[in-house]
Backbone as a printed PyTorch tensor [residue, N CA C, xyz], in Angstrom:
tensor([[[-18.8040,   1.0590, -24.7020],
         [-19.0520,   0.8880, -26.1230],
         [-19.8600,  -0.3890, -26.3260]],

        [[-20.9220,  -0.3190, -27.1020],
         [-21.7340,  -1.5040, -27.3580],
         [-21.0660,  -2.3790, -28.3950]],

        [[-21.5450,  -3.6210, -28.4820],
         [-20.9960,  -4.5410, -29.4760],
         [-21.1820,  -3.9840, -30.8700]],

        [[-22.3650,  -3.4060, -31.1440],
         [-22.6120,  -2.8450, -32.4770],
         [-21.6020,  -1.7480, -32.8040]],

        [[-21.3080,  -0.8730, -31.8390],
         [-20.3420,   0.1810, -32.0690],
         [-18.9480,  -0.3950, -32.2980]],

        [[-18.5570,  -1.3870, -31.4930],
         [-17.2380,  -1.9870, -31.6610],
         [-17.1040,  -2.6210, -33.0470]],

        [[-18.1870,  -3.2240, -33.5210],
         [-18.1450,  -3.9230, -34.7940],
         [-17.9530,  -2.9560, -35.9500]],

        [[-18.4200,  -1.7280, -35.8130],
         [-18.3540,  -0.8040, -36.9410],
         [-17.3300,   0.3100, -36.7630]],

        [[-16.6170,   0.3280, -35.6550],
         [-15.6820,   1.4170, -35.3910],
         [-14.2360,   0.9380, -35.5320]],

        [[-13.4990,   1.5880, -36.4080],
         [-12.0780,   1.2900, -36.5590],
         [-11.2990,   2.2190, -35.6370]],

        [[-10.2350,   1.7130, -35.0640],
         [ -9.4570,   2.5560, -34.1580],
         [ -7.9600,   2.3050, -34.2970]],

        [[ -7.3730,   2.6150, -35.4650],
         [ -5.9220,   2.4560, -35.5690],
         [ -5.2170,   3.4610, -34.6630]],

        [[ -4.1770,   3.0130, -33.9950],
         [ -3.4410,   3.9200, -33.1150],
         [ -1.9510,   3.6070, -33.1730]],

        [[ -1.1260,   4.6550, -33.0350],
         [  0.3200,   4.4140, -33.0410],
         [  0.7320,   3.6460, -31.7950]],

        [[  1.7740,   2.8440, -31.9540],
         [  2.3040,   2.0670, -30.8400],
         [  3.8090,   1.9760, -31.0410]],

        [[  4.5670,   2.3410, -30.0370],
         [  6.0180,   2.3410, -30.2010],
         [  6.4290,   3.3560, -31.2620]],

        [[  7.6250,   3.1970, -31.7900],
         [  8.1420,   4.1490, -32.7740],
         [  7.6800,   3.8730, -34.2010]],

        [[  7.4260,   2.5880, -34.5210],
         [  7.1820,   2.2360, -35.9280],
         [  5.9110,   1.4380, -36.1670]],

        [[  5.0520,   1.3100, -35.1760],
         [  3.8900,   0.4340, -35.3050],
         [  2.5720,   1.1900, -35.3080]],

        [[  1.5980,   0.5790, -35.9700],
         [  0.1940,   0.9670, -35.8420],
         [ -0.5460,  -0.2910, -35.4080]],

        [[ -1.3840,  -0.1380, -34.4010],
         [ -2.2040,  -1.2550, -33.9440],
         [ -3.6600,  -0.9280, -34.2260]],

        [[ -4.3780,  -1.9580, -34.6210],
         [ -5.7830,  -1.8260, -34.9680],
         [ -6.5230,  -3.0080, -34.3610]],

        [[ -7.7060,  -2.7490, -33.8390],
         [ -8.4900,  -3.8160, -33.2320],
         [ -9.9560,  -3.6090, -33.5940]],

        [[-10.6290,  -4.7230, -33.8850],
         [-12.0430,  -4.6470, -34.2360],
         [-12.7290,  -5.9530, -33.8480]],

        [[-13.9660,  -5.8470, -33.4220],
         [-14.7700,  -7.0120, -33.0690],
         [-15.7030,  -7.3160, -34.2360]],

        [[-15.6490,  -8.5550, -34.7240],
         [-16.5260,  -8.9810, -35.8070],
         [-17.5750,  -9.9510, -35.2630]],

        [[-18.7940,  -9.8180, -35.7700],
         [-19.8820, -10.7120, -35.3910],
         [-19.8500, -11.9530, -36.2730]],

        [[-18.8300, -12.7790, -36.0620],
         [-18.6550, -14.0260, -36.8150],
         [-17.6740, -14.9020, -36.0420]],

        [[-17.8250, -16.2220, -36.1470],
         [-16.8690, -17.1090, -35.4770],
         [-15.4690, -16.9990, -36.0830]],

        [[-14.4780, -17.2960, -35.2750],
         [-13.0750, -17.1450, -35.6690],
         [-12.7390, -17.9150, -36.9470]],

        [[-13.2370, -19.1340, -37.0990],
         [-12.9200, -19.9330, -38.2890],
         [-13.4130, -19.2520, -39.5650]],

        [[-14.5670, -18.5910, -39.4860],
         [-15.0970, -17.8940, -40.6620],
         [-14.2560, -16.6530, -40.9730]],

        [[-13.8680, -15.9170, -39.9390],
         [-13.0080, -14.7390, -40.1610],
         [-11.6890, -15.2010, -40.7810]],

        [[-11.1120, -16.2710, -40.2650],
         [ -9.8680, -16.8160, -40.8220],
         [-10.0380, -17.1180, -42.3160]],

        [[-11.1630, -17.7500, -42.6510],
         [-11.4210, -18.1070, -44.0530],
         [-11.4260, -16.8890, -44.9630]],

        [[-11.9460, -15.7620, -44.4820],
         [-12.0040, -14.5640, -45.3280],
         [-10.6170, -13.9790, -45.5910]],

        [[ -9.6500, -14.3500, -44.7820],
         [ -8.2650, -13.9020, -44.9880],
         [ -7.4350, -14.9140, -45.7760]],

        [[ -7.9560, -16.1380, -45.9470],
         [ -7.1270, -17.1900, -46.5380],
         [ -7.7480, -17.8770, -47.7490]],

        [[ -8.9790, -17.5540, -48.0880],
         [ -9.6560, -18.1240, -49.2520],
         [ -9.6160, -17.0810, -50.3700]],

        [[ -8.9040, -17.3530, -51.4670],
         [ -8.7740, -16.3550, -52.5390],
         [-10.1070, -15.8140, -53.0570]],

        [[-11.1350, -16.6480, -53.1500],
         [-12.4360, -16.1770, -53.6380],
         [-13.0510, -15.1640, -52.6760]],

        [[-12.8700, -15.3760, -51.3750],
         [-13.4160, -14.4380, -50.3860],
         [-12.5700, -13.1750, -50.2860]],

        [[-11.2590, -13.3160, -50.3810],
         [-10.3730, -12.1440, -50.3600],
         [-10.7660, -11.1810, -51.4760]],

        [[-11.0830, -11.7260, -52.6350],
         [-11.4440, -10.9070, -53.7980],
         [-12.6780, -10.0500, -53.5410]],

        [[-13.5000, -10.4390, -52.5790],
         [-14.7320,  -9.7020, -52.3030],
         [-14.5560,  -8.5050, -51.3840]],

        [[-13.4530,  -8.4560, -50.6180],
         [-13.3370,  -7.3600, -49.6540],
         [-11.9680,  -6.6860, -49.6250]],

        [[-10.9150,  -7.3970, -49.8700],
         [ -9.5670,  -6.8690, -49.6600],
         [ -9.3140,  -5.7140, -50.6380]],

        [[ -8.9160,  -4.5840, -50.1220],
         [ -8.6300,  -3.4280, -50.9680],
         [ -9.8440,  -2.9310, -51.7250]],

        [[-11.0220,  -3.2460, -51.2310],
         [-12.2420,  -2.8430, -51.9100],
         [-12.6120,  -3.7720, -53.0580]],

        [[-11.8580,  -4.8390, -53.2170],
         [-12.0600,  -5.8080, -54.2970],
         [-10.7180,  -6.0520, -54.9650]],

        [[-10.1690,  -7.2310, -54.7910],
         [ -8.8210,  -7.5200, -55.2860],
         [ -8.8300,  -8.7530, -56.1740]],

        [[ -7.8320,  -8.8310, -56.9960],
         [ -7.5580, -10.0380, -57.7570],
         [ -6.4190, -10.7640, -57.0560]],

        [[ -6.6490, -12.0110, -56.6910],
         [ -5.5990, -12.7960, -56.0470],
         [ -4.8220, -13.4860, -57.1670]],

        [[ -3.6220, -12.9900, -57.3980],
         [ -2.7960, -13.5220, -58.4810],
         [ -1.9770, -14.7250, -58.0270]],

        [[ -1.5570, -14.7020, -56.7640],
         [ -0.7380, -15.7880, -56.2240],
         [ -0.9660, -15.8600, -54.7240]],

        [[ -1.0620, -17.1060, -54.1940],
         [ -1.2500, -17.2610, -52.7510],
         [ -0.8030, -18.6530, -52.3350]],

        [[  0.3710, -18.7120, -51.7240],
         [  0.9330, -19.9670, -51.2260],
         [  0.9490, -19.8640, -49.7060]],

        [[ -0.1680, -20.2470, -49.0780],
         [ -0.4160, -19.9980, -47.6640],
         [  0.3260, -20.9890, -46.7750]],

        [[  1.6020, -20.7030, -46.5630],
         [  2.4540, -21.4810, -45.6640],
         [  3.6280, -20.5850, -45.3040]],

        [[  4.2570, -20.8560, -44.1610],
         [  5.4360, -20.0800, -43.7850],
         [  6.4720, -20.2120, -44.9000]],

        [[  6.9410, -19.0880, -45.4110],
         [  7.8840, -19.0730, -46.5310],
         [  7.2020, -18.9240, -47.8780]],

        [[  5.8830, -19.1410, -47.9210],
         [  5.1300, -18.9860, -49.1650],
         [  4.9410, -17.5150, -49.5060]],

        [[  4.6440, -17.2390, -50.7600],
         [  4.4690, -15.8540, -51.2000],
         [  3.0240, -15.6090, -51.6260]],

        [[  2.6850, -14.3320, -51.6930],
         [  1.3500, -13.9230, -52.1210],
         [  1.4540, -12.6680, -52.9690]],

        [[  0.4660, -12.4790, -53.8630],
         [  0.3930, -11.2600, -54.6690],
         [ -1.0680, -10.9960, -55.0000]],

        [[ -1.5260,  -9.8020, -54.6130],
         [ -2.8780,  -9.3530, -54.9110],
         [ -2.7660,  -8.1040, -55.7770]],

        [[ -3.7460,  -7.8910, -56.6400],
         [ -3.8460,  -6.6770, -57.4400],
         [ -5.1050,  -5.9420, -57.0080]],

        [[ -4.9880,  -4.6350, -56.7360],
         [ -6.1440,  -3.8620, -56.2720],
         [ -5.9900,  -2.4050, -56.6800]],

        [[ -7.0730,  -1.6500, -56.5720],
         [ -7.0570,  -0.2470, -56.9420],
         [ -6.9220,  -0.0980, -58.4470]],

        [[ -6.7710,   1.1210, -58.8820],
         [ -6.6230,   1.3350, -60.3170],
         [ -5.6800,   2.5020, -60.5860]],

        [[ -4.6750,   2.2270, -61.4100],
         [ -3.7360,   3.2560, -61.8410],
         [ -4.3770,   4.0620, -62.9650]],

        [[ -3.7420,   5.1790, -63.3230],
         [ -4.2490,   6.0160, -64.4100],
         [ -4.3380,   5.2640, -65.7300]],

        [[ -3.4410,   4.3020, -65.9320],
         [ -3.4540,   3.5450, -67.1870],
         [ -4.4590,   2.3910, -67.1650]],

        [[ -5.2180,   2.2610, -66.0810],
         [ -6.2300,   1.2090, -65.9790],
         [ -5.7410,  -0.0720, -65.3300]],

        [[ -4.4380,  -0.2120, -65.1700],
         [ -3.9110,  -1.4130, -64.5100],
         [ -4.0940,  -1.2740, -62.9940]],

        [[ -3.8710,  -2.3740, -62.2840],
         [ -4.0280,  -2.3680, -60.8360],
         [ -2.6690,  -2.3240, -60.1450]],

        [[ -2.6850,  -1.8600, -58.9080],
         [ -1.4790,  -1.8040, -58.0890],
         [ -1.1780,  -3.1850, -57.5250]],

        [[  0.0660,  -3.6560, -57.6360],
         [  0.4110,  -4.9250, -56.9900],
         [  0.7180,  -4.7280, -55.4980]],

        [[  0.2420,  -5.6630, -54.7110],
         [  0.5490,  -5.7810, -53.2920],
         [  1.0620,  -7.2020, -53.1410]],

        [[  2.2580,  -7.3560, -52.5630],
         [  2.8250,  -8.6980, -52.4990],
         [  3.7070,  -8.8430, -51.2800]],

        [[  3.9960, -10.0950, -50.9440],
         [  4.8460, -10.3440, -49.7930],
         [  5.0490, -11.8170, -49.5620]],

        [[  5.5040, -12.1020, -48.3600],
         [  5.8160, -13.4720, -47.9670],
         [  5.1560, -13.7550, -46.6220]],

        [[  4.6160, -14.9640, -46.4980],
         [  4.0590, -15.4030, -45.2210],
         [  5.2110, -15.8250, -44.3130]],

        [[  5.2610, -15.2440, -43.1270],
         [  6.2970, -15.5740, -42.1590],
         [  5.8010, -16.5850, -41.1280]],

        [[  4.5150, -16.4950, -40.7990],
         [  3.9220, -17.3890, -39.8150],
         [  2.4670, -17.6310, -40.1950]],

        [[  2.0650, -18.8950, -40.2000],
         [  0.6800, -19.2700, -40.4980],
         [  0.2450, -20.2600, -39.4250]],

        [[ -0.6500, -19.8240, -38.5460],
         [ -1.1200, -20.6380, -37.4280],
         [ -2.6560, -20.5950, -37.3940]],

        [[ -3.3150, -21.4230, -38.2510],
         [ -4.7790, -21.3750, -38.3520],
         [ -5.4560, -21.7960, -37.0470]],

        [[ -6.5570, -21.2210, -36.6850],
         [ -7.1430, -19.9760, -37.1800],
         [ -6.8100, -18.8040, -36.2580]],

        [[ -5.5800, -18.7930, -35.7330],
         [ -5.2030, -17.8110, -34.7190],
         [ -4.3340, -16.6520, -35.1940]],

        [[ -3.3370, -16.9480, -36.0180],
         [ -2.3210, -15.9260, -36.2840],
         [ -1.7850, -16.0610, -37.6980]],

        [[ -1.5840, -14.9040, -38.3280],
         [ -1.0030, -14.8300, -39.6590],
         [ -0.0460, -13.6420, -39.6760]],

        [[  1.2130, -13.8880, -40.0270],
         [  2.2160, -12.8160, -40.0990],
         [  2.7730, -12.8170, -41.5140]],

        [[  2.8360, -11.6260, -42.1110],
         [  3.3070, -11.5260, -43.4910],
         [  4.0430, -10.2210, -43.7310]],

        [[  4.9560, -10.2610, -44.6870],
         [  5.5560,  -9.0220, -45.1680],
         [  4.6370,  -8.4780, -46.2540]],

        [[  4.6980,  -7.1590, -46.4540],
         [  3.8770,  -6.5070, -47.4700],
         [  4.7360,  -5.5160, -48.2360]],

        [[  4.6990,  -5.6150, -49.5570],
         [  5.2680,  -4.5810, -50.4300],
         [  4.0660,  -3.9270, -51.0940]],

        [[  3.7790,  -2.6960, -50.6940],
         [  2.5980,  -1.9600, -51.1190],
         [  3.0230,  -0.9710, -52.1980]],

        [[  2.7490,  -1.2830, -53.4600],
         [  3.1990,  -0.4020, -54.5430],
         [  2.3700,   0.8720, -54.6230]],

        [[  1.1410,   0.8540, -54.1120],
         [  0.3160,   2.0630, -54.1150],
         [  0.9480,   3.1340, -53.2360]],

        [[  1.3800,   2.7440, -52.0230],
         [  1.9800,   3.6940, -51.0790],
         [  3.4990,   3.7410, -51.1870]],

        [[  4.0980,   2.8020, -51.9410],
         [  5.5530,   2.7670, -52.0600],
         [  6.2380,   2.4050, -50.7520]],

        [[  5.6470,   1.4640, -50.0140],
         [  6.1870,   1.1060, -48.7090],
         [  6.3010,  -0.4080, -48.5600]],

        [[  7.1540,  -0.7940, -47.6350],
         [  7.2530,  -2.1860, -47.2180],
         [  7.0820,  -2.2260, -45.7080]],

        [[  6.3590,  -3.2360, -45.2380],
         [  6.1020,  -3.3620, -43.8110],
         [  5.7340,  -4.8050, -43.4900]],

        [[  5.5620,  -5.0800, -42.2110],
         [  5.1690,  -6.4050, -41.7420],
         [  3.8430,  -6.2830, -41.0030]],

        [[  2.9350,  -7.2170, -41.2850],
         [  1.6430,  -7.2560, -40.6020],
         [  1.5330,  -8.5360, -39.7910]],

        [[  1.0900,  -8.3980, -38.5450],
         [  0.8090,  -9.5470, -37.6840],
         [ -0.6640,  -9.4840, -37.3010]],

        [[ -1.4320, -10.4840, -37.7410],
         [ -2.8540, -10.5440, -37.4810],
         [ -3.1270, -11.6330, -36.4500]],

        [[ -3.9480, -11.2960, -35.4650],
         [ -4.3530, -12.2840, -34.4580],
         [ -5.8680, -12.3020, -34.3730]],

        [[ -6.4260, -13.5080, -34.2790],
         [ -7.8660, -13.6900, -34.1410],
         [ -8.1330, -14.3800, -32.8070]],

        [[ -9.0350, -13.8000, -32.0340],
         [ -9.3480, -14.3180, -30.6950],
         [-10.8470, -14.5730, -30.5950]],

        [[-11.2200, -15.7770, -30.1530],
         [-12.6300, -16.0910, -29.9090],
         [-13.1740, -15.1870, -28.8150]],

        [[-14.3580, -14.6320, -29.0540],
         [-15.0840, -13.8810, -28.0340],
         [-16.4820, -14.4940, -28.0200]],

        [[-16.6800, -15.4560, -27.1490],
         [-17.9360, -16.1910, -27.1620],
         [-17.9830, -17.1130, -28.3690]],

        [[-19.1620, -17.5960, -28.7010],
         [-19.2800, -18.5640, -29.7880],
         [-19.4610, -17.9230, -31.1590]],

        [[-19.7950, -16.6460, -31.1890],
         [-20.1130, -16.0600, -32.4900],
         [-19.4530, -14.7060, -32.7500]],

        [[-18.4030, -14.3930, -32.0130],
         [-17.6760, -13.1500, -32.2600],
         [-16.1750, -13.4160, -32.2500]],

        [[-15.4640, -12.5580, -32.9770],
         [-14.0110, -12.6690, -33.0730],
         [-13.3900, -11.2990, -32.9020]],

        [[-12.4040, -11.2190, -32.0160],
         [-11.6190,  -9.9860, -31.8860],
         [-10.4390, -10.1040, -32.8430]],

        [[-10.3650,  -9.1520, -33.7550],
         [ -9.3170,  -9.0800, -34.7670],
         [ -8.3180,  -8.0270, -34.3070]],

        [[ -7.0450,  -8.4160, -34.2260],
         [ -5.9810,  -7.4760, -33.8430],
         [ -4.9410,  -7.4870, -34.9470]],

        [[ -4.5710,  -6.3110, -35.4030],
         [ -3.5760,  -6.1800, -36.4620],
         [ -2.4940,  -5.2210, -35.9920]],

        [[ -1.2460,  -5.6750, -36.0510],
         [ -0.1030,  -4.8180, -35.7490],
         [  0.7200,  -4.7080, -37.0140]],

        [[  0.8720,  -3.4770, -37.5030],
         [  1.6580,  -3.2120, -38.6980],
         [  2.9360,  -2.5110, -38.2660]],

        [[  4.0790,  -3.0740, -38.6580],
         [  5.3750,  -2.5150, -38.2900],
         [  6.0480,  -1.9800, -39.5420]],

        [[  6.3280,  -0.6910, -39.5480],
         [  6.9490,  -0.0070, -40.6940],
         [  8.4630,   0.0430, -40.5290]],

        [[  9.1600,   0.3110, -41.6230],
         [ 10.6240,   0.3800, -41.5850],
         [ 11.1140,   1.5750, -40.7850]],

        [[ 10.3590,   2.6830, -40.8150],
         [ 10.7770,   3.8900, -40.0840],
         [  9.5670,   4.5280, -39.4000]],

        [[  9.8400,   5.3610, -38.4170],
         [  8.7590,   6.0970, -37.7550],
         [  8.1360,   7.1120, -38.7130]],

        [[  8.9140,   7.6770, -39.6370],
         [  8.3620,   8.6140, -40.6260],
         [  7.3230,   7.9280, -41.5110]],

        [[  7.5960,   6.6830, -41.9300],
         [  6.6130,   5.9440, -42.7190],
         [  5.3370,   5.7480, -41.9150]],

        [[  5.4890,   5.3000, -40.6800],
         [  4.3270,   5.0900, -39.8170],
         [  3.5380,   6.3790, -39.6520]],

        [[  4.2210,   7.4710, -39.3740],
         [  3.5530,   8.7540, -39.1640],
         [  2.8110,   9.2070, -40.4180]],

        [[  3.3810,   8.9410, -41.5920],
         [  2.7230,   9.3100, -42.8450],
         [  1.4300,   8.5470, -43.0660]],

        [[  1.3900,   7.3130, -42.6430],
         [  0.2000,   6.4810, -42.8080],
         [ -0.9040,   6.8930, -41.8330]],

        [[ -0.5470,   7.3880, -40.6740],
         [ -1.5480,   7.7370, -39.6640],
         [ -2.5700,   8.7420, -40.1940]],

        [[ -2.1840,   9.5660, -41.1650],
         [ -3.0980,  10.5670, -41.7140],
         [ -4.2990,   9.9700, -42.4340]],

        [[ -4.1600,   8.7740, -42.9680],
         [ -5.2790,   8.1590, -43.6900],
         [ -5.6470,   6.7710, -43.1580]],

        [[ -5.0190,   6.3410, -42.0760],
         [ -5.2560,   4.9930, -41.5490],
         [ -6.7040,   4.7690, -41.1250]],

        [[ -7.3200,   5.7410, -40.4700],
         [ -8.6910,   5.5530, -40.0010],
         [ -9.6550,   5.3760, -41.1670]],

        [[ -9.5210,   6.2130, -42.1820],
         [-10.3940,   6.1090, -43.3490],
         [-10.1920,   4.7670, -44.0560]],

        [[ -8.9440,   4.3700, -44.2340],
         [ -8.6510,   3.1150, -44.9190],
         [ -9.1550,   1.9000, -44.1770]],

        [[ -8.9040,   1.8400, -42.8660],
         [ -9.3560,   0.6740, -42.1050],
         [-10.8770,   0.6440, -42.0020]],

        [[-11.5100,   1.7960, -41.8770],
         [-12.9780,   1.8250, -41.8280],
         [-13.5670,   1.2580, -43.1090]],

        [[-13.0110,   1.6520, -44.2430],
         [-13.5180,   1.1770, -45.5340],
         [-13.2610,  -0.3230, -45.7100]],

        [[-12.0110,  -0.7330, -45.5680],
         [-11.6420,  -2.1260, -45.8490],
         [-12.3320,  -3.0860, -44.8770]],

        [[-12.2570,  -2.8090, -43.5890],
         [-12.8260,  -3.7410, -42.6290],
         [-14.3400,  -3.6030, -42.5430]],

        [[-14.8880,  -2.4840, -43.0280],
         [-16.3320,  -2.3720, -43.2140],
         [-16.7950,  -3.3320, -44.2980]],

        [[-16.0330,  -3.4130, -45.3960],
         [-16.3400,  -4.3780, -46.4640],
         [-16.2500,  -5.8030, -45.9280]],

        [[-15.2430,  -6.0780, -45.1070],
         [-15.1030,  -7.4060, -44.5260],
         [-16.2900,  -7.7190, -43.6110]],

        [[-16.7290,  -6.7710, -42.7940],
         [-17.8700,  -6.9930, -41.9040],
         [-19.1280,  -7.3120, -42.7090]],

        [[-19.3290,  -6.6310, -43.8300],
         [-20.4860,  -6.9120, -44.6980],
         [-20.4130,  -8.3340, -45.2480]],

        [[-19.2310,  -8.7460, -45.6870],
         [-19.0580, -10.1060, -46.2140],
         [-19.3170, -11.1300, -45.1080]],

        [[-18.7740, -10.9010, -43.9260],
         [-18.9800, -11.8350, -42.8190],
         [-20.4670, -11.9490, -42.4690]],

        [[-21.1920, -10.8360, -42.4900],
         [-22.6280, -10.8730, -42.2030],
         [-23.3450, -11.7120, -43.2530]],

        [[-23.0150, -11.4800, -44.5180],
         [-23.6530, -12.2440, -45.5970],
         [-23.3570, -13.7380, -45.4590]],

        [[-22.1030, -14.0810, -45.1780],
         [-21.7360, -15.4850, -45.0250],
         [-22.4000, -16.1130, -43.7960]],

        [[-22.4640, -15.3610, -42.7060],
         [-23.0960, -15.8750, -41.4910],
         [-24.6030, -16.0690, -41.6990]],

        [[-25.2420, -15.1040, -42.3680],
         [-26.6710, -15.1990, -42.6350],
         [-27.0050, -16.3890, -43.5310]],

        [[-26.1460, -16.6370, -44.5290],
         [-26.4230, -17.7480, -45.4490],
         [-26.1550, -19.1060, -44.8010]],

        [[-25.3190, -19.1300, -43.7560],
         [-25.0260, -20.3900, -43.0580],
         [-26.1130, -20.7210, -42.0310]],

        [[-26.8800, -19.7050, -41.6330],
         [-27.9120, -19.9040, -40.5860],
         [-29.1470, -20.5880, -41.1290]]])
């Protein structure tokens, strides 16, 4: 697989009884990728296709709340949780209460330097039950392709403007 293919191909896969693992290579340094996950202004540009960051206390024990998507009444779906581990720019672990899907789960994100200008992004999502995990697998590829495609576009724009 070429670097270009890795950068644009999402590959969520089941792992164990309750996990989905996802890995993607981004053409951006690790510190910049970290910033897109921790800067509210940047999160608003890609997360969930465009989110409102209502609350973000980026520390272990801190809470977060984003609004994204659109309900029939025009309001947005809340996504919220608590940061369990914050280790810049390597690792971020958080709980997630996803009101759109009606689920709660834990996400562990790891960022690994690959040379001077690429970052391997690894995400492990652990669901409460294997049935929840199995239900998500039906749309996981489409969702990760869309969301992390938006992130790749933002990273390219930020990298180009820094050059």
